Every structure is written in structure tokens, then in C-alpha cells.
C-alpha positions, -999 to 999 in steps of 0.1 A, spaced: 204 173 -446 204 150 -475 233 167 -494 259 177 -468 285 148 -472 286 153 -510 297 189 -510 319 188 -480 341 162 -497 345 186 -527 356 215 -505 381 193 -487 397 186 -520 399 223 -530 411 238 -498 449 233 -503 449 250 -537 428 281 -530 454 304 -514 468 322 -545 443 314 -572 423 339 -593 403 312 -611 406 275 -607 386 247 -622 387 210 -616 370 179 -629 368 148 -608 355 115 -622 345 101 -588 346 111 -552 340 86 -524 332 93 -488 320 72 -459 285 84 -465 282 93 -503 297 88 -537 298 115 -563 304 111 -601 313 137 -628 321 164 -604 332 199 -616 344 227 -594 351 264 -602 366 291 -579 367 327 -590 388 350 -567 397 385 -580 432 398 -570 434 413 -535 397 405 -529 384 393 -495 357 371 -510 357 347 -539 329 326 -555 327 288 -554 305 267 -578 302 229 -575 284 207 -600 278 169 -597 260 148 -623 252 120 -598 253 117 -561 244 85 -542 242 79 -505 232 43 -506 231 36 -469 208 65 -463 187 58 -494 193 91 -512 201 96 -549 203 129 -567 210 142 -602 223 175 -615 234 191 -583 246 228 -583 258 249 -554 269 285 -557 282 306 -528 306 334 -518 337 319 -504 356 334 -475 387 326 -455 382 318 -418 404 313 -387 427 283 -384 431 280 -422 394 274 -426 368 284 -451 332 295 -451 306 295 -479 268 300 -479 245 300 -509 217 284 -529 218 246 -535 197 231 -563 191 196 -575 176 194 -610 146 216 -612 137 214 -575 132 244 -553 166 258 -539 178 252 -504 202 274 -485 235 256 -477 260 270 -453 294 253 -448 324 262 -426 354 239 -421 390 239 -410 416 212 -404 399 199 -373 361 202 -378 333 207 -403 301 226 -397 272 228 -422 235 238 -422 208 233 -448 177 254 -444 145 265 -461 121 289 -443 120 278 -406 133 243 -413 170 237 -406 194 208 -405 228 215 -390 257 191 -393 289 188 -373 319 166 -379 352 164 -361 385 153 -377 392 133 -345 361 112 -352 358 111 -389 331 84 -389 307 104 -367 283 130 -379 260 150 -356 227 162 -370 207 190 -353 171 191 -367 147 220 -362 112 220 -377 123 197 -405 95 185 -429 92 147 -427 95 147 -465 132 154 -461 138 121 -444 116 100 -468 145 81 -483 160 73 -449 127 60 -436 123 39 -468 155 20 -459 137 5 -429 101 7 -443 100 6 -481 62 11 -484 59 41 -462 50 75 -477 54 105 -455 29 133 -463 30 159 -436 46 168 -403 78 180 -388 109 166 -370 132 180 -344 160 164 -325 197 157 -323 209 126 -341 243 109 -342 251 92 -375 280 68 -375 291 56 -409 325 38 -407 340 26 -440 329 -10 -445 309 -10 -412 273 -7 -401 255 26 -404 241 37 -371 217 65 -364 206 73 -328 193 101 -306 162 119 -295 135 128 -320 104 149 -317 75 144 -342 46 168 -346 14 164 -368 29 135 -388 9 119 -416 20 88 -435 5 61 -456 17 28 -472 13 23 -509 -17 0 -504 -32 22 -478 -33 -7 -453 -13 14 -428 -18 51 -422 -12 78 -396 -27 112 -392 -17 141 -368 6 119 -348 29 135 -322 57 117 -304 88 122 -282 111 93 -290 146 80 -285 156 61 -317 184 37 -325 188 25 -361 215 1 -374 220 -11 -409 246 -35 -422 250 -55 -453 233 -85 -438 209 -71 -411 190 -41 -399 177 -31 -364 154 -4 -351 148 4 -314 123 31 -303 115 42 -268 94 72 -258 59 86 -258 31 91 -283 11 124 -280 -22 123 -299 -32 115 -335 -48 86 -353 -33 53 -365 -48 27 -389 -34 -8 -396 -57 -30 -416 -90 -30 -397 -74 -18 -365 -81 19 -359 -64 37 -330 -74 72 -318 -46 83 -295 -55 104 -265 -39 137 -257 -24 122 -226 10 105 -233 12 69 -242 44 50 -235 58 31 -265 87 7 -268 97 -11 -300 125 -34 -309 126 -46 -345 151 -68 -363 155 -79 -400 181 -102 -415 189 -104 -452 163 -126 -470 140 -126 -441 111 -104 -429 110 -82 -399 108 -96 -363 96 -75 -334 108 -93 -303 93 -66 -281 65 -41 -285 52 -24 -253 22 -1 -250 14 18 -218 -19 37 -218 -27 41 -181 -56 20 -168 -71 18 -203 -45 -6 -218 -12 -21 -208 2 -45 -234 33 -63 -245 37 -82 -278 61 -99 -301 55 -102 -338 71 -117 -369 64 -109 -406 75 -126 -438 93 -109 -466 61 -97 -482 50 -80 -449 23 -106 -439 20 -115 -402 33 -150 -395 33 -149 -357 21 -128 -328 19 -131 -291 0 -104 -271 -4 -100 -234 -28 -72 -227 -47 -59 -196 -74 -32 -192 -85 -21 -157 -110 3 -172 -127 -7 -205 -147 25 -208 -122 43 -232 -110 11 -250 -137 10 -276 -132 46 -289 -94 44 -287 -87 9 -300 -117 -12 -311 -139 10 -332 -124 -2 -365 -132 -39 -358 -165 -32 -341 -176 -9 -369 -174 -39 -393 -201 -55 -374 -222 -24 -369 -211 -20 -333 -190 11 -335 -207 28 -306 -206 -1 -282 -205 9 -245 -180 -11 -224 -172 -11 -187 -152 -34 -164 -118 -51 -165 -103 -76 -190 -70 -94 -193 -61 -113 -225 -32 -135 -235 -34 -145 -272 -13 -161 -298 -17 -159 -336 2 -179 -363 1 -177 -401 -32 -195 -402 -49 -172 -376 -58 -173 -339 -41 -203 -322 -47 -196 -285 -66 -171 -263 -69 -170 -225 -92 -142 -214 -103 -132 -179 -133 -109 -174 -142 -90 -142 -175 -73 -139 -177 -65 -177 -209 -47 -189 -215 -46 -227 -243 -23 -239 -254 -14 -274 -266 22 -276 -292 11 -302 -306 -13 -276 -301 -44 -297 -283 -62 -268 -271 -58 -233 -249 -81 -212 -244 -73 -175 -218 -86 -151 -198 -108 -173 -174 -127 -151 -150 -156 -155 -126 -172 -180 -128 -178 -217 -101 -200 -232 -97 -211 -269 -71 -235 -283 -63 -245 -318 -44 -275 -303 -47 -292 -269 -79 -293 -250 -87 -265 -224 -118 -258 -203 -133 -225 -190 -165 -210 -178 -181 -176 -183 -212 -162 -164 -234 -132 -166 -259 -116 -143 -285 -109 -171 -292 -88 -201 -314 -81 -231 -316 -91 -268 -337 -66 -288 -355 -57 -256 -362 -93 -246 -348 -99 -211 -328 -129 -201 -315 -138 -166 -283 -150 -151 -265 -179 -167 -233 -199 -167 -217 -209 -200 -194 -239 -196 -168 -240 -225 -144 -266 -238 -120 -259 -266 -96 -280 -288 -84 -282 -324 -97 -247 -332 -133 -252 -319 -150 -237 -289 -181 -255 -277 -204 -258 -247 -196 -287 -223 -233 -288 -213 -265 -269 -221 -269 -233 -208 -302 -225 -192 -315 -191 -181 -347 -173 -172 -363 -156 -202 -394 -134 -204 -412 -152 -176 -402 -187 -189 -369 -204 -197 -344 -204 -225 -320 -232 -232 -291 -229 -255 -275 -262 -266 -250 -278 -290 -230 -246 -293 -200 -249 -316 -179 -218 -324 -151 -217 -349 -133 -183 -347 -119 -168 -380 -88 -187 -391 -69 -184 -424 -93 -174 -451 -124 -186 -433 -145 -163 -412 -163 -170 -380 -187 -200 -379 -212 -205 -351 -238 -233 -347 -263 -237 -319 -298 -247 -309 -325 -230 -289 -355 -242 -268 -382 -219 -254 -402 -231 -225 -434 -215 -211 -424 -180 -222 -449 -152 -214 -460 -142 -249 -478 -111 -236 -445 -97 -223 -428 -106 -256 -456 -90 -276 -453 -58 -256 -415 -56 -262 -416 -62 -299 -445 -39 -305 -472 -65 -313 -508 -63 -300 -513 -75 -265 -513 -112 -273 -518 -134 -243 -506 -170 -236 -475 -190 -230 -450 -196 -257 -430 -228 -262 -410 -239 -292 -376 -249 -305 -350 -241 -331 -331 -274 -334 -302 -260 -354 -290 -224 -362 -259 -215 -382 -241 -181 -382 -215 -174 -410 -208 -144 -432 -230 -121 -411 -260 -143 -417 -279 -166 -393 -298 -195 -409 -323 -213 -386 -324 -249 -399 -355 -268 -390 -374 -237 -382 -393 -227 -350 -426 -243 -339 -448 -226 -313 -482 -232 -297 -502 -201 -299 -540 -192 -296 -547 -230 -291 -531 -236 -325 -497 -239 -340 -474 -214 -357 -444 -227 -376 -415 -206 -389 -394 -221 -416 -366 -209 -439 -357 -185 -411 -326 -164 -419 -313 -132 -403 -287 -111 -420 -265 -85 -403 -282 -91 -369 -262 -63 -352 -252 -44 -383 -268 -17 -405 -303 -25 -417 -307 -60 -403 -328 -82 -426 -350 -111 -416 -365 -137 -440 -390 -164 -432 -420 -186 -443 -448 -188 -417 -477 -212 -415 -507 -211 -391 -529 -241 -382 -561 -241 -362 -557 -207 -345 -587 -198 -323 -602 -168 -342 -620 -155 -311 -589 -151 -290 -570 -137 -320 -595 -111 -330 -601 -100 -295 -564 -92 -292 -562 -75 -326 -593 -54 -319 -612 -68 -350 -645 -72 -332 -654 -108 -325 -650 -137 -349 -654 -174 -338 -640 -203 -356 -606 -216 -366 -580 -201 -389 -553 -215 -412 -529 -195 -432 -494 -188 -445 -470 -160 -451 -445 -170 -478 -413 -151 -486 -416 -127 -456 -387 -102 -457 -381 -75 -431 -355 -48 -436 -346 -29 -404 -376 -47 -389 -400 -32 -415 -419 -55 -439 -408 -50 -476 -421 -82 -492 -444 -112 -485 -472 -133 -500 -499 -139 -473 -531 -159 -473 -555 -164 -443 -586 -186 -445 -611 -200 -420 -609 -237 -413 -643 -254 -404 -640 -276 -373 -667 -299 -359 -685 -283 -330 -669 -249 -335 -695 -222 -346 -685 -197 -373 -699 -163 -364 -687 -128 -371 -698 -97 -352 -710 -65 -369 -680 -46 -355 -657 -72 -370 -674 -67 -404 -669 -30 -402 -632 -34 -392 -626 -58 -421 -644 -35 -445 -623 -5 -434 -590 -23 -438 -596 -40 -471 -614 -13 -491 -645 -34 -489 -682 -30 -483 -708 -55 -470 -739 -65 -488 -769 -86 -477 -802 -100 -490 -821 -80 -464 -825 -43 -467 -795 -23 -454 -816 -6 -427 -822 -40 -410 -784 -47 -405 -783 -27 -373 -808 -51 -356 -782 -79 -356 -751 -82 -334 -735 -110 -354 -739 -132 -385 -730 -167 -396 -704 -171 -423 -695 -201 -445 -660 -191 -454 -635 -163 -446 -604 -156 -467 -581 -127 -475 -547 -124 -491 -520 -98 -497 -489 -99 -518 -466 -71 -509 -440 -57 -534 -427 -22 -539 -450 -8 -511 -481 -20 -529 -503 -48 -514 -521 -68 -541 -553 -80 -524 -571 -113 -530 -602 -130 -516 -620 -163 -519 -618 -181 -552 -651 -169 -567 -658 -131 -568 -692 -120 -556 -717 -120 -584 -729 -87 -597 -703 -66 -580 -679 -61 -610 -651 -79 -625 -625 -67 -600 -645 -75 -569 -634 -103 -546 -651 -119 -516 -635 -116 -482 -664 -131 -461 -690 -154 -476 -721 -154 -455 -743 -183 -444 -779 -185 -430 -802 -156 -423 -795 -128 -423 -769 -136 -450 -740 -111 -452 -711 -110 -476 -681 -87 -474 -667 -78 -508 -635 -60 -517 -632 -37 -547 -596 -23 -547 -570 -50 -555 -541 -27 -552 -537 -10 -518 -508 13 -508 -490 -5 -480 -484 25 -457 -521 33 -461 -530 -2 -452 -508 -1 -421 -525 31 -410 -559 15 -414 -548 -14 -392 -538 11 -366 -571 28 -369 -589 -5 -363 -569 -10 -331 -581 24 -319 -618 19 -330 -617 46 -357 -634 28 -386 -659 41 -412 -675 12 -431 -698 16 -462 -731 -3 -462 -747 -12 -495 
């Protein structure tokens, strides 16, 4: 297809002189046609006397079809030349350009018309021109590789690189001298693959049946496309689209003026109940988006995630999100980012297959504005967050100047108590800044037994109350300023330096420092299954880090805290459990055989520590090791009174997975202490 106009012009020059020639040669410095310009052209015709067939050879040093974007060097065509009816001529032979693979070029013309075909294998481009319409060329395409039209596509889209696929159709090319180039007609694409130079836009396996109209003049260009897409995959930045096999209606109108970027005054997308959308866009000369207005509706969100949202959701680790319900969105974007959004949700359910969160029955409006103030309200029937259930709630929003905030606190039932979310301020991504969210939480009278069961803790009992005054989400990280204070086991547990990274992404990470004050040891050990210990407990866990909710590092210390009027007693079963977990044994001033006569013992102090790093727990005990038990020994329980009993540890380095297994064994009653 790319070389027809060049050679037809040469044949037209030769035709009047061929009647009686045996050998004829010509040199032409420059040949100009409406489509192409040739330079340093040579022609040679060899026609033996009385022969029915001669031989034509044409050489051209340079050939440029600027409007089509094609430029060639060192062209050579060689073919047997025959006379045809109506004083016409026919010639078919191999056409080469430089060292490229040859193509088969067939040409037939007379005074009124020109017919030509370029082919290789099953690919064929046929050309027709009529003397009555010298500016009009008809192109018939059959199984044409997309690489053949690379230069033409580059005229409208300079960064596009066509890799694979075929074209078929019938195009009308109008190229009047000094006028605008026009290409229009039906076009069928199959298995097309393309990619931009920076890989920001790509397509794979795309099929389409389209009607195209392309116009290019010195000061402007325009493209109109109307038709259907039939399967394939598209990527534009973080937007990934998996096209279904069912046809998708597509309409595009794009315009570009000299010195300006492309404008797309209309883009329409029709994918049945899944997505109906219209949009207008504008780009600067570098291809950056400067303006966009989208009006989209989905009456069935179920296929939307897999077809249109997986790229964006995948960035947040939500690539398999399950969506149901209906949604309508009207949004505007400017050069700085999102400027307005008006969304209406109807019965929307959002479920994470990994069970990290669930939202049921989302209903209402959500409006955001980078300018004037707007109000909206969103409600849900209930849901879960990492298995923790919350009830119905109403979220009253107000938005202005690029900020979305709560107009009032949102309260909802939560695990037998109540959760209040307050002081919510949301800044969506805009410009170079990512999303920024700030909020506070208050927990009131939550059933800690239910919470413990959900998160896999022992069956703790009691009511949980506490607050996180300020939390801040940015760059996939949540920092809980001010920490969380809870009343638990008649004492207090305080979480500080709380931070959660990638909360819904791959391998979420939690960091915190925890302090314990005046916990009731009796209630705690009964729940943990560590026999029975009375007294009060203080402690800390510094530098706690969980990756995918598994501990990988911390520095912990737990120690008894004498309190007036509170006895400090430890049962024999608790001694056995502690010994089993901590690689310890217990010793006493009485003979070992007498230990079994006592149910519990008094203790002066109790203390144990563990520093976890690289799956090894470095154990520690009370400041002074038990005398006579070796340099590495450390005391876990220091006895008091008679019978006096001490619990001493000997192994300061314990494999963490082994330690966890021992803790599980304690919970099931499977312990085996050593008595010395």
C-alpha cells in the first residue's frame, strides 16, 4: 500500500513513448504527485522486436509521502510489461526497498483508470483511481499486517508502535493538491497489539469493527471513530481494561490544532449493564491530561472490577474485590487532579475475598468539590473489618476546597458495644500529592470476648473501652497519633507509636509499643490457661512489629507489681506451665518429693522477658540470677515464705516457633516440667 502512488506516476510518464521502442531509458530529477514526491528516478524499458511482452524497471533514490508519513530509499521495481485494452498497460513483479523483503506489485492502467495491488502471502492492498476523480484513491485491504500502516498511524499518534495484528476494510483516500488529506471507510482489526515508547499505553489481542474518518491539513487534524470493540486487553497508565467477547460500542471524536495538544470532545463507551459512559478530554502538547469530564453509569457492578478496575485496585492489594449493586458517577478532572465528583450508590456490596473488610448495602450520595461547598450522605447496612463486625451507620459528608469531611460524628454498633468515628478529613489525590485521610476513633463498652475470638486470642472476657484521638493515613500507612488506651483485666493497656502499613495490601505490617499497668494476674492467667497466679502485673512490649499479622520483632518485659492487700500466690500448675514454656525448672529448699503436697506457693517477685529478632527469642529474668545454678541461669519466679519455691531458666536463646508451640501446649494442658 505504501508505494503505489510513487510508481504509478512513473508509468504515466512512460506510457506515450512505449509503442515502438526496443529499449528506452529516462532519468527524471523529480516527480511530484498529489500523494508522493520522487527524486532521482530512472526508468528502463526493454522490448524485443515483434515481442508481446517487454520488461520494465524503475529505480528511485528517494520517495516521500509526507502526508501519509512514509519515506523510502533505494526503490526498485522489475516486471514484465504488457499492452492492455483501451491503450492501457499491465505489469506485475517484485518491488524492493533497500534490503527489505520483496513485495509483489501489480499495476494496470489506461487513460481513464488505474488499478494496482501490493501483496505478500495472504496480505493484499488493492488501489483504484479514476481519471474523473484524480484526487480520490480507493484502498481495499485484506489481511494486511498492522506494521504496513505504522507510518500512517504515527501521523495521528507519534508514540504508538504497532507490533501485531491484521487490518481489513475499504478506505477512501482523498488527497487534493494543496488541500487536506482525508481517509475514511470501514476497518476491521483482529488480534492487534501496540505499545507507546514509554509503555504507558498498550493493547494486546484487540479486535474491532470500526468506521473511521481521518483528516489532516497544514494547521489541524481530526479523527472520528465509530464502531465496536471485540475482545482484547488495554492498558493506559494504571487503568487496565479486559474487554469481554461481547461487543462494546465505541465512539471517539478527536481534534488537534497546530501548536496545541489533542482534544477529545466526545468519547462514548457502551458495555451493556456493566458500563455506559461518555467523556470529554483534553491533552497538552506533551500528551499530559489537562481536563476530563466523565459521566458513567453501571447497573451491574459485578463485572466492572475484572473489566475496568483491576489495575487501580491492584495497587492497593484489592485486585480480587467483589462488587455488586449499581453506581452512577459524574466526575471532572483538571491539570491539578480531581476537581469534582458526584456519585450515587444503590444497594452496593463490597467484599474482599481475603475477608479483610466487607461493606453491605451502601446507599446514598457522595459528593466532592475542589471549589464550592456541597453536602451529601452515605449509609450502609453493616459490614466487617478483619472479621470485626460493625452495624448500620450514616456518614454525613461536606466538601469544599478539595477536602471531604464529616459534618458530624458517625456512630455504629460494634462487637456488642459502640464505635464512634469523628473528625474525619479526606483529601483525595491531587497533583503530586497522594490521598491523605485523618480521623479519630472511640470504642465504648465493646465485648472483648467476641473481639478475642475473632482475632484468634485466648477467650478473654470483659468490656473494652478506649480512644484513638487522631489517626493519619498517607502513602499506604496509618499512624495512630496519641495511641489507644483500654481498660482490661481491671488494669490499663496503652498502645503508643501505633502504625499500620499496607492495611489492605500485600503483607500488611503493624508496629506499636504497648504498656500494661496493674492487670489482675488471676483473671489473666485463668484465660491464658497458666494455672492460677494472684497479684498485679506491669509490663511493656517495645518495638512490636507484625508482618502479615505474625510477630517478627519485639522487646517484652513482664513483672509482678506488689499491691497492698493483694496476695501474691502461684499455683503448682502455673509453675509447671511457666517451666515448660521458658526452658526452666523449679527448685525449693524442701525435698523435691514434698512439692506435690502443696497446691500453691507464695512468691516475692515474678519477671520474664523476651527480645525477638530473626526468629530467636533472647530470654531474660529478674535482675539477679539464682545462686548456684550456673552463669547463664536467670530467675523467673522468686519464692517467698515456706515452702519457698524458685523457678529458674537455663536457656537464654529459644527458637521462636518452638516457643509458640509450647504456649499452645500450655493452653491444651500438655506440659512436662522438670523438678530439681
